[in-house]
Backbone bond lengths (Angstrom), bond angles and torsions (degrees), N, CA, C in turn:
res aa  C-N    CA-C-N  psi(-1)  N-CA   C-N-CA  omega(-1)  CA-C   N-CA-C  phi
1 M - - - 1.462 - - 1.517 109.26 -
2 A 1.341 116.82 141.70 1.462 120.22 -177.24 1.516 110.10 -65.86
3 E 1.301 115.25 152.09 1.451 122.60 -178.49 1.519 110.96 -64.58
4 S 1.332 116.86 132.49 1.451 121.88 -178.82 1.521 110.45 -77.84
5 P 1.350 118.40 123.83 1.458 119.95 178.66 1.516 112.31 -58.65
6 T 1.359 116.08 -39.96 1.468 118.81 -179.48 1.511 110.48 -64.94
7 E 1.334 116.72 -43.47 1.455 120.31 179.64 1.516 110.49 -62.39
8 T 1.339 115.80 -43.48 1.460 119.90 -179.51 1.515 111.06 -63.73
9 M 1.325 116.35 -42.49 1.447 120.96 -176.18 1.524 111.02 -66.30
10 L 1.342 116.70 -41.71 1.449 119.93 -173.63 1.511 113.64 -86.46
11 H 1.335 117.13 -23.54 1.459 120.30 -177.69 1.513 109.60 -125.17
12 P 1.326 118.79 88.01 1.462 121.03 -178.70 1.515 112.02 -65.11
13 P 1.360 118.18 166.48 1.456 123.03 -175.92 1.525 111.61 -53.09
14 G 1.327 114.10 139.76 1.450 120.50 173.69 1.508 114.31 86.86
15 R 1.347 117.66 -1.72 1.453 118.81 -176.14 1.531 112.80 -103.56
16 H 1.302 118.68 -14.61 1.458 121.08 -173.27 1.521 112.49 -58.95
17 A 1.322 117.15 -40.90 1.453 119.87 -173.64 1.521 111.73 -68.02
18 S 1.322 118.52 -25.40 1.453 120.71 -173.90 1.524 113.09 -106.33
19 L 1.345 118.00 11.63 1.452 119.36 -178.17 1.520 110.62 -64.99
20 P 1.347 118.00 133.59 1.448 120.35 177.42 1.513 110.08 -75.10
21 P 1.339 118.68 164.87 1.461 120.50 177.76 1.518 110.18 -65.60
22 V 1.353 116.73 163.46 1.459 119.97 -175.51 1.515 111.32 -66.77
23 T 1.323 119.04 -13.05 1.452 120.76 178.90 1.523 112.44 -85.16
24 A 1.330 118.11 0.62 1.461 120.99 -178.26 1.532 110.37 -57.41
25 T 1.323 115.81 139.68 1.456 120.81 178.51 1.523 108.95 -89.33
26 L 1.318 115.83 124.27 1.456 121.57 179.19 1.525 108.69 -112.50
27 P 1.322 117.54 163.04 1.470 121.24 -171.33 1.526 114.88 -49.67
28 G 1.310 117.75 -47.68 1.455 120.26 -174.98 1.510 114.64 -66.60
29 E 1.324 118.50 -13.84 1.458 121.19 -178.31 1.525 112.49 -77.97
30 R 1.336 115.85 -5.65 1.462 118.09 -178.17 1.522 111.71 -73.25
31 N 1.315 117.94 -19.30 1.451 119.69 -176.39 1.527 109.97 -141.45
32 L 1.321 115.84 99.17 1.459 121.05 178.65 1.517 110.72 -113.28
33 A 1.336 117.11 23.53 1.455 120.96 179.35 1.523 109.64 -59.42
34 P 1.337 117.89 141.86 1.477 120.71 -178.64 1.519 113.31 -52.17
35 E 1.342 117.01 -41.46 1.460 118.64 -178.29 1.530 111.86 -66.68
36 R 1.330 115.48 -31.17 1.467 119.94 176.72 1.531 109.69 -66.34
37 L 1.334 116.57 -47.00 1.461 120.63 179.03 1.527 111.19 -64.62
38 D 1.335 116.67 -36.34 1.473 119.96 176.68 1.531 110.45 -60.76
39 H 1.320 115.61 -43.31 1.474 120.18 179.02 1.518 110.96 -62.07
40 L 1.335 116.23 -45.37 1.458 119.96 -179.30 1.529 110.85 -63.98
41 A 1.343 116.52 -43.00 1.466 120.05 -179.20 1.528 110.90 -63.21
42 K 1.324 116.61 -39.59 1.468 120.79 179.60 1.525 110.35 -62.04
43 R 1.319 116.38 -45.32 1.466 119.87 -179.06 1.527 111.18 -67.14
44 I 1.327 117.30 -37.27 1.469 120.81 178.09 1.520 109.83 -63.13
45 R 1.337 117.07 -41.63 1.471 119.94 177.65 1.524 110.59 -59.92
46 E 1.311 116.38 -41.51 1.471 120.35 179.38 1.523 110.97 -64.01
47 L 1.332 116.62 -41.97 1.458 120.45 -178.23 1.526 112.19 -72.85
48 C 1.327 116.71 -20.62 1.468 120.64 -179.47 1.524 111.77 -97.04
49 A 1.336 116.74 11.07 1.468 119.83 -178.66 1.521 111.35 -62.61
50 G 1.322 116.71 -32.75 1.461 120.69 176.77 1.517 110.07 -101.64
51 A 1.315 115.73 -156.45 1.465 119.39 -179.45 1.513 109.10 -145.72
52 G 1.308 115.88 164.57 1.451 120.68 173.97 1.512 114.13 90.86
53 L 1.319 114.32 -173.31 1.451 122.32 -174.57 1.527 112.10 -63.94
54 S 1.335 116.97 -33.85 1.460 120.22 -178.10 1.521 111.68 -64.04
55 N 1.343 117.32 -23.36 1.460 121.09 175.94 1.521 112.05 -96.35
56 A 1.325 116.60 -33.41 1.465 120.36 -177.78 1.526 111.66 -66.13
57 R 1.326 117.11 -37.65 1.460 120.01 -177.87 1.535 111.59 -63.68
58 P 1.351 119.45 -53.35 1.460 118.10 178.13 1.529 113.23 -63.46
59 L 1.334 117.14 -30.27 1.462 119.78 176.04 1.525 110.29 -63.88
60 G 1.336 116.29 -46.03 1.463 119.97 178.56 1.515 111.96 -62.16
61 E 1.332 116.27 -42.82 1.464 120.04 179.90 1.529 110.91 -64.69
62 F 1.330 116.61 -37.89 1.465 121.15 177.67 1.528 110.85 -63.36
63 L 1.336 116.77 -45.91 1.465 120.66 -179.48 1.522 111.40 -63.06
64 V 1.322 116.88 -40.88 1.471 120.18 178.63 1.532 110.00 -61.95
65 E 1.317 116.06 -44.65 1.464 120.41 -177.08 1.526 111.60 -67.94
66 E 1.330 116.24 -45.53 1.457 120.57 -173.44 1.529 113.94 -81.36
67 L 1.320 117.02 -35.97 1.469 120.18 -174.83 1.522 113.67 -99.51
68 F 1.327 116.81 -23.67 1.461 119.65 -174.18 1.527 112.57 -123.63
69 D 1.342 115.78 22.19 1.462 120.90 178.13 1.532 112.48 53.23
70 G 1.328 116.26 33.34 1.458 120.44 179.08 1.514 115.09 77.27
71 D 1.341 117.15 3.89 1.465 121.61 -177.82 1.528 109.31 -101.52
72 E 1.326 116.00 99.95 1.460 120.66 -177.84 1.527 112.14 -60.94
73 E 1.344 116.90 -30.98 1.460 120.38 -179.14 1.524 111.55 -63.97
74 A 1.342 116.94 -29.49 1.461 119.78 179.65 1.523 111.35 -63.48
75 F 1.328 116.72 -30.40 1.470 120.52 176.47 1.524 110.39 -60.97
76 Y 1.332 116.13 -43.12 1.457 120.00 -177.39 1.520 112.58 -74.81
77 A 1.326 118.02 -16.58 1.459 120.42 -178.02 1.521 111.25 -61.27
78 N 1.335 116.65 -45.10 1.459 119.12 179.18 1.515 111.31 -177.39
79 P 1.330 118.97 71.51 1.449 120.84 -176.12 1.520 113.85 -62.04
80 S 1.331 118.52 -29.73 1.458 120.33 -179.22 1.520 111.50 -69.29
81 G 1.343 117.63 -18.76 1.449 120.43 178.89 1.509 112.70 -99.47
82 H 1.338 117.85 9.32 1.442 122.55 -176.73 1.527 108.81 -91.10
83 A 1.327 115.88 106.33 1.467 120.58 -170.92 1.517 112.98 -60.97
84 A 1.338 118.16 -44.19 1.460 120.29 -178.33 1.524 111.08 -62.58
85 F 1.314 116.21 -39.55 1.459 121.19 179.46 1.523 110.25 -62.76
86 R 1.329 116.83 -43.81 1.468 121.07 178.96 1.526 111.15 -64.65
87 E 1.333 116.51 -42.45 1.456 120.12 -178.69 1.519 111.44 -62.23
88 L 1.318 116.92 -40.99 1.462 120.29 178.82 1.520 111.09 -63.66
89 A 1.333 116.89 -41.52 1.467 121.02 -178.16 1.527 111.39 -64.58
90 K 1.345 117.85 -25.83 1.458 121.36 -177.50 1.531 112.70 -85.81
91 R 1.307 117.71 -17.61 1.457 120.20 -172.84 1.531 112.43 -70.00
92 P 1.348 117.62 134.11 1.470 119.78 179.12 1.518 113.06 -69.08
93 D 1.360 117.77 -19.73 1.462 118.86 -179.95 1.525 112.89 -91.05
94 V 1.330 117.01 5.35 1.465 121.46 171.70 1.525 106.57 -97.27
95 P 1.337 118.92 114.86 1.464 121.75 -168.66 1.521 116.43 -77.29
96 V 1.335 117.88 -0.90 1.466 119.82 -179.88 1.524 109.56 -124.80
97 S 1.325 115.50 160.73 1.456 121.33 -176.88 1.524 111.94 -79.88
98 G 1.339 114.99 169.40 1.456 120.36 174.90 1.516 112.90 -59.51
99 P 1.343 119.03 -45.35 1.466 119.48 176.80 1.526 113.10 -59.40
100 H 1.333 117.33 -34.30 1.467 120.09 178.06 1.525 110.07 -66.42
101 L 1.331 117.28 -42.98 1.461 120.88 178.02 1.526 110.45 -61.35
102 A 1.344 115.65 -44.75 1.459 119.48 -179.74 1.522 111.64 -63.85
103 A 1.335 116.06 -41.12 1.473 120.10 -179.33 1.518 111.58 -65.07
104 S 1.324 116.63 -34.70 1.461 119.34 -179.47 1.522 111.59 -64.71
105 V 1.345 116.77 -28.70 1.466 120.34 175.59 1.528 109.81 -81.91
106 A 1.332 116.22 -46.50 1.464 120.14 -176.34 1.521 112.60 -61.86
107 V 1.320 116.73 -31.12 1.464 119.78 -176.48 1.532 111.49 -71.08
108 L 1.333 118.29 -18.94 1.466 120.15 -179.74 1.522 110.88 -59.85
109 R 1.331 116.53 -44.37 1.469 120.53 178.82 1.524 110.47 -64.80
110 Q 1.328 116.16 -41.41 1.464 120.16 -178.50 1.526 111.33 -64.21
111 L 1.330 116.89 -35.45 1.461 120.58 177.59 1.524 110.94 -63.25
112 R 1.317 117.39 -31.48 1.463 121.00 177.97 1.524 111.05 -80.22
113 E 1.328 116.84 -31.25 1.461 120.34 -176.97 1.520 112.60 -73.48
114 L 1.317 116.66 -38.40 1.462 120.89 -176.02 1.534 110.86 -79.41
115 P 1.337 116.98 151.53 1.467 119.07 170.36 1.519 109.32 -55.23
116 A 1.328 116.62 141.90 1.463 121.08 -172.44 1.526 113.36 -54.76
117 D 1.351 116.63 -39.84 1.462 118.23 -177.27 1.519 111.68 -65.26
118 L 1.333 116.93 -38.41 1.460 120.62 178.56 1.522 110.96 -72.15
119 A 1.328 116.25 -43.56 1.459 120.76 -177.50 1.525 111.19 -57.83
120 E 1.328 116.46 -41.40 1.456 120.27 -177.25 1.523 112.57 -80.78
121 A 1.318 117.11 -23.11 1.466 120.28 -177.52 1.524 112.35 -77.82
122 L 1.334 116.96 -26.50 1.465 120.79 -177.88 1.522 111.21 -79.98
123 S 1.310 116.09 144.65 1.468 120.19 174.43 1.525 109.33 -76.23
124 F 1.310 116.78 166.98 1.464 120.90 178.18 1.528 110.52 -60.57
125 E 1.331 117.18 -39.97 1.462 120.22 179.83 1.527 111.06 -65.87
126 H 1.318 117.40 -37.40 1.462 120.13 174.77 1.531 109.98 -62.94
127 H 1.329 116.25 -41.62 1.458 120.18 178.33 1.529 110.67 -61.98
128 R 1.330 117.25 -40.15 1.466 119.90 179.83 1.532 110.61 -61.78
129 V 1.319 116.37 -40.55 1.466 119.81 177.53 1.524 109.88 -64.07
130 L 1.322 116.46 -42.01 1.461 121.48 -176.16 1.525 112.28 -69.63
131 L 1.325 117.43 -21.02 1.462 120.73 178.43 1.527 112.49 -62.12
132 T 1.328 117.07 -19.60 1.458 120.26 -179.54 1.527 112.78 -78.97
133 V 1.328 117.58 -7.07 1.465 121.69 -178.90 1.527 108.84 -95.55
134 R 1.326 117.58 124.57 1.454 121.57 -176.83 1.534 112.49 -85.08
135 D 1.315 117.01 -44.08 1.456 121.21 -174.48 1.529 110.23 -71.52
136 L 1.340 116.47 124.43 1.459 120.32 -174.73 1.521 112.26 -66.04
137 E 1.336 117.98 -42.40 1.467 119.65 179.78 1.525 111.16 -61.37
138 K 1.320 115.14 -41.43 1.463 119.29 178.59 1.530 110.10 -67.69
139 K 1.313 116.74 -37.82 1.460 121.89 178.61 1.535 110.60 -60.26
140 I 1.345 115.50 -46.04 1.460 120.00 179.99 1.530 110.57 -65.35
141 A 1.338 116.45 -42.59 1.465 120.26 -179.26 1.531 110.95 -61.93
142 L 1.331 116.76 -41.62 1.464 120.61 -179.94 1.529 111.13 -68.35
143 A 1.327 116.53 -38.82 1.460 119.97 177.04 1.525 110.33 -61.30
144 R 1.336 115.88 -41.13 1.463 119.89 179.75 1.534 111.06 -65.20
145 I 1.320 116.22 -40.83 1.465 120.37 177.71 1.521 110.57 -61.16
146 A 1.338 116.34 -44.13 1.468 120.13 -179.73 1.520 111.47 -59.49
147 C 1.330 116.46 -40.51 1.466 120.67 -179.01 1.523 111.90 -73.09
148 E 1.329 115.94 -45.37 1.464 119.72 -176.22 1.523 112.50 -69.34
149 E 1.345 116.34 -34.71 1.461 119.70 -178.15 1.525 112.60 -96.06
150 G 1.324 116.15 -3.54 1.464 119.83 179.79 1.517 112.75 60.13
151 L 1.337 116.12 42.01 1.463 120.26 -175.76 1.522 111.58 -70.00
152 K 1.311 115.71 132.04 1.454 120.48 170.82 1.530 108.22 -69.98
153 C 1.330 114.93 163.88 1.469 119.02 -173.50 1.529 111.95 -59.41
154 R 1.321 116.75 -40.90 1.466 119.85 -178.39 1.520 110.86 -63.53
155 A 1.326 117.16 -46.20 1.461 120.52 178.95 1.524 110.69 -65.10
156 F 1.331 116.10 -36.76 1.461 120.13 179.38 1.518 110.82 -66.04
157 R 1.315 116.73 -38.70 1.470 119.95 178.55 1.532 110.67 -60.81
158 L 1.322 116.11 -41.58 1.462 119.42 178.30 1.529 110.98 -66.19
159 R 1.327 117.64 -39.38 1.459 121.47 179.50 1.543 110.01 -64.44
160 V 1.315 116.16 -41.88 1.470 120.62 178.74 1.517 110.76 -66.48
161 R 1.315 116.19 -41.38 1.462 119.66 178.87 1.520 111.17 -59.58
162 D 1.321 116.61 -42.48 1.464 120.42 -178.97 1.524 111.49 -69.71
163 A 1.352 116.63 -28.50 1.463 120.16 -175.62 1.516 113.33 -84.77
164 R 1.325 116.49 -23.31 1.455 119.06 -176.52 1.518 110.62 -69.54
165 E 1.337 115.59 141.06 1.464 120.48 179.17 1.526 109.31 -79.99
166 P 1.344 116.99 143.15 1.466 118.73 176.25 1.517 110.30 -65.39
167 R 1.318 116.59 149.18 1.459 120.17 178.71 1.518 110.32 -67.29
168 R 1.325 114.76 153.61 1.454 120.70 -179.26 1.527 110.51 -57.55
169 G 1.308 116.43 133.80 1.455 121.10 177.98 1.521 112.93 89.76
170 M 1.314 117.09 -6.83 1.458 120.50 179.74 1.514 110.13 -74.11
171 V 1.318 116.94 132.56 1.460 121.99 179.58 1.522 108.64 -90.14
172 P 1.352 119.14 119.48 1.464 120.83 179.88 1.522 111.60 -54.75
173 G 1.310 116.40 135.40 1.460 120.48 178.08 1.510 114.04 81.30
174 R 1.335 117.24 -1.78 1.456 119.36 -179.21 1.521 110.13 -70.05
175 P 1.333 118.93 135.35 1.467 119.90 -177.92 1.516 110.96 -67.49
176 P 1.332 117.61 151.70 1.463 120.64 -178.42 1.524 111.67 -66.69
177 T 1.311 115.26 157.50 1.455 120.83 178.59 1.528 110.43 -61.92
178 P 1.329 117.20 147.36 1.471 119.29 179.44 1.521 112.86 -82.18
179 A 1.337 118.63 17.27 1.468 121.11 -178.70 1.522 111.53 -55.84
180 L 1.344 116.85 -41.02 1.468 119.86 179.80 1.527 111.59 -59.12
181 L 1.323 115.96 -38.32 1.462 119.42 -179.86 1.520 110.83 -65.60
182 R 1.333 116.73 -39.27 1.467 120.09 178.99 1.524 110.43 -66.28
183 I 1.336 116.09 -40.19 1.457 119.80 -179.75 1.529 110.64 -65.90
184 V 1.334 116.97 -41.75 1.463 120.36 178.84 1.524 110.27 -61.18
185 H 1.328 116.20 -40.04 1.475 119.89 177.36 1.521 110.18 -59.76
186 D 1.334 117.07 -43.29 1.468 120.87 179.31 1.524 110.89 -64.99
187 I 1.341 116.37 -40.72 1.469 120.41 179.14 1.531 109.89 -63.05
188 E 1.330 116.41 -44.09 1.471 120.21 179.58 1.531 111.26 -60.59
189 T 1.339 115.34 -41.08 1.471 119.70 179.84 1.523 110.65 -63.93
190 L 1.347 115.98 -46.50 1.467 119.93 -179.42 1.523 111.76 -66.52
191 A 1.351 117.16 -38.89 1.456 121.01 179.26 1.524 110.94 -63.13
192 S 1.329 116.61 -41.49 1.466 120.58 178.63 1.524 110.90 -64.62
193 K 1.326 116.03 -40.63 1.460 120.37 178.82 1.521 110.62 -65.48
194 Y 1.333 116.60 -42.78 1.467 121.07 179.08 1.530 110.01 -61.71
195 A 1.344 116.90 -44.97 1.465 120.86 -179.42 1.526 111.19 -62.54
196 E 1.323 115.19 -39.93 1.469 120.03 179.49 1.533 110.93 -63.38
197 L 1.341 115.51 -45.67 1.455 119.86 -179.81 1.531 111.83 -68.16
198 A 1.351 116.33 -40.37 1.459 120.25 -178.32 1.524 111.12 -62.32
199 R 1.333 116.57 -35.78 1.462 120.23 -179.22 1.529 112.16 -74.52
200 G 1.339 115.93 -31.89 1.466 118.98 -172.55 1.508 115.80 -105.11
201 E 1.325 118.68 -13.27 1.465 121.75 -174.55 1.527 112.01 -91.43
202 E 1.328 116.30 66.93 1.462 119.49 179.68 1.533 110.69 -63.82
203 A 1.338 116.14 -40.65 1.457 120.20 -179.26 1.529 111.19 -62.76
204 A 1.334 115.99 -39.76 1.470 120.25 179.95 1.522 110.27 -65.43
205 A 1.343 116.55 -40.05 1.462 120.10 179.24 1.522 110.93 -63.33
206 K 1.326 116.36 -41.79 1.465 119.72 179.78 1.526 110.58 -67.23
207 A 1.341 115.72 -35.20 1.466 119.44 178.81 1.524 110.83 -67.27
208 L 1.318 116.93 -36.98 1.462 120.71 178.25 1.526 111.60 -71.49
209 G 1.315 116.14 -35.38 1.458 119.83 -176.00 1.518 111.10 79.41
210 A 1.327 115.79 169.51 1.467 120.18 -176.52 1.523 111.58 -60.64
211 E 1.344 117.33 -43.93 1.459 119.35 -178.38 1.516 111.35 -67.54
212 G 1.327 116.31 -38.50 1.466 119.71 178.16 1.514 112.03 -63.67
213 V 1.322 116.54 -39.81 1.467 120.78 178.12 1.523 109.98 -65.93
214 K 1.345 117.52 -38.85 1.457 120.59 178.04 1.528 111.23 -61.83
215 V 1.337 116.15 -44.37 1.466 120.42 178.95 1.521 110.17 -61.67
216 L 1.331 116.26 -44.83 1.465 120.49 178.98 1.525 110.93 -61.19
217 A 1.339 116.29 -42.69 1.464 120.36 -179.88 1.523 111.34 -63.82
218 R 1.346 116.45 -38.31 1.464 119.15 178.51 1.524 111.07 -65.74
219 R 1.330 116.83 -36.55 1.465 120.13 177.34 1.529 110.56 -64.13
220 V 1.328 115.74 -42.42 1.467 119.89 178.81 1.525 109.90 -64.81
221 D 1.335 116.65 -42.42 1.458 120.26 -179.43 1.524 111.27 -64.61
222 K 1.327 116.70 -34.34 1.460 119.93 177.64 1.529 110.70 -65.36
223 V 1.345 116.14 -38.73 1.465 120.29 176.08 1.522 110.32 -62.62
224 I 1.336 116.17 -44.44 1.465 120.64 -179.79 1.536 110.40 -61.81
225 T 1.328 116.54 -42.25 1.460 120.46 179.28 1.532 110.88 -62.86
226 T 1.329 116.46 -41.70 1.462 120.66 177.75 1.525 110.72 -61.20
227 L 1.330 116.20 -41.85 1.474 120.15 179.35 1.523 111.12 -68.08
228 D 1.331 117.05 -37.56 1.477 120.16 176.30 1.528 110.77 -60.98
229 D 1.334 115.68 -44.70 1.465 120.02 178.39 1.528 110.37 -62.52
230 A 1.328 115.77 -39.91 1.465 119.75 179.37 1.527 110.93 -64.34
231 N 1.336 116.61 -39.16 1.463 120.13 177.27 1.520 111.43 -61.68
232 D 1.346 116.23 -41.14 1.463 119.90 178.00 1.528 110.66 -62.82
233 D 1.343 116.56 -42.13 1.466 120.27 178.17 1.528 110.48 -63.29
234 L 1.319 115.78 -43.48 1.472 120.18 179.64 1.519 110.82 -63.11
235 G 1.334 116.28 -45.08 1.454 119.52 179.07 1.510 113.33 -64.49
236 G 1.344 115.75 -30.49 1.457 119.83 179.65 1.513 112.65 -61.71
237 H 1.338 116.98 -27.66 1.457 120.41 179.53 1.527 112.20 -66.56
238 V 1.328 116.63 -21.63 1.471 119.68 179.75 1.522 111.13 -119.04
239 G 1.341 116.49 20.86 1.451 120.46 172.52 1.513 116.42 82.25
240 L 1.332 118.75 14.61 1.458 120.67 179.22 1.522 110.64 -84.40
241 E 1.317 116.22 147.49 1.452 121.38 -178.78 1.528 110.40 -81.72
242 P 1.356 117.45 154.98 1.471 120.51 176.52 1.522 111.43 -55.22
243 G 1.319 116.35 141.79 1.453 121.28 -179.87 1.518 113.89 82.29
244 F 1.345 116.99 7.61 1.467 120.10 -177.27 1.523 112.76 -60.52
245 A 1.342 116.93 -25.29 1.467 120.12 -174.50 1.520 112.10 -66.84
246 G 1.344 117.65 -21.50 1.458 120.20 176.42 1.509 113.07 65.87
247 R 1.357 116.98 59.80 1.449 120.89 -175.72 1.524 112.09 -60.03
248 D 1.332 118.46 -38.43 1.466 121.23 179.19 1.520 110.89 -64.05
249 E 1.338 116.23 -38.08 1.461 119.91 178.82 1.520 110.74 -66.69
250 I 1.327 116.34 -39.90 1.459 120.65 179.41 1.528 109.72 -63.91
251 R 1.356 116.58 -41.70 1.459 120.18 179.07 1.546 110.36 -60.82
252 T 1.327 116.58 -38.87 1.466 120.82 177.68 1.527 111.38 -63.53
253 E 1.342 114.92 -40.74 1.472 119.62 179.56 1.527 111.33 -64.57
254 L 1.352 116.41 -35.82 1.456 120.07 179.63 1.522 111.05 -68.97
């Protein structure tokens, strides 16, 4: 199976054997009070007002300071088991996804690893693609290629995919695992159930009120946006352009 970008980004080489269980207590889990999370979400919104690397860097530094007591290594210990981090990623008033939050922290190390001219020349999205490369020499070489050839993010993703070494034990030409198909089936089942309830639960809608329904709708829309981004990433592996899924066409078909 191909190497997972998320796994690579969150667990750098040499750390897999010593990862603590997902129940490990990390610094940010000491305070999950609602007002604390409200404060963090407000600051994240402020830091995400712009776009690109100039915003991602201070966002990553803020998360390290606030959630990991300033210890960047604690992020790598087990981010998926970090309760505060998960709670922030789920909030509808946090304008970016969990992977975006994680990448903003992970890119801090990469900015130090790369030569300064290359690190600053790459966009945040280019950096996110490069996070999937473990070998530092290869990482630097790919960054240089991106800068010298002026590669757009989509072309760079394909170049990185071709350059990455297959994981140990991987059989060349072996078809990918059908896990994605199983997940899509689960999503379809849940979406159908949600649609059924949304159409028939008049009492629930009244109990939520207009503002409650708006919050719920924003949460659903955030999920849809995350899935759209995932589709673009998936399509990029086979050379498809962003938006290839044709969401407007699908809505017409429905």
